[in-house]
N, C-alpha and C positions, 0 to 999 in steps of 0.2 A: 296813773302813768299810762296804762294801756289805752284809756279813752283819749289821751292826748294824741295818739297816733292817728286817730280818725278825724281830728279837728282840721288838719290841713286839707284833707280830701273833702270834708263836708263844706268848709268855707269856700273852696274853689269851685265846687259844683262838679267835680270829677267823679264819674261813675266808678264803682268799686273794681270792676274787671277791666277798665280801660288801661291801655299802655301809653306812656308818655315818652317822648324823646328827652334826652338829658337836658337840653336847653329849655324845655317846656316846664320842667319841674321847679317848684318854688324853692327859694333858698332854704327855707325851714325844712323842706324835705331832705336836702343834702345834709344839713346839720343833724337831723334825727337819724338818717341812714349811717352817717359816720359814727354817731354815738352807739347805734345798734351793733355795728361791726366791732367797735371797741369792747362792748359788753360781751358779745359772743366770743371774741378772742380770749377775754379773761376767763370766761366759763370753760372754754376748751383747755386752757392752761390748768385751771383748778381740777378738772376731771383727770387730765393726764398725770398731774403731780399726785393726786389722791390715789390713783391706780398704782403708780410706781411705789409710793410709800406703803400702800396696803400689801404689796408683794415683797416688801423688805428691801427695795432698791432706793434707799435713802440718798446715797451719793448721786445716783442718776436723777432723782427727783430734784435735788439741789441744782445739778447741772442744767436741767430743763428750765428751771425758774430763772437762772442767771444768764444762760446763753443757749437759747433754743437752737441756734444754728450749729453750735458745737455738738449739742446732743444729737441733732440730725445726722451730722457727719459720723459720730460714733455708732449710731444704729445702722447707718448705711454700710460702714466697714464690717460690722457684725453680721449683717445680712449677707454680704458678699463672701465672708468667711464660711458661713454655713452653707451657702449655695455652691460655691465653686472652690473654696479653699484659698482664695487670694488674700482677702482681708486688707489689702493695701490700697 
């Protein structure tokens, strides 16, 4: 899998450190970049959920998995409550 990431660059003759404008990138680059973003997001979720469960926050972990936005709102309210007592 890792070696596949170098195939596009090798086949195109692009040097390793060169920068390309978005329009100059091969379609395959975009597909692989999208897949990499998707995988990194899934890894982030796994790490966050694992940390929450490890700390006994099972309901919060479930919320994070189901609705990350709602979880973010909950943590923002909690932060504001701790910071300045508003929480709303």
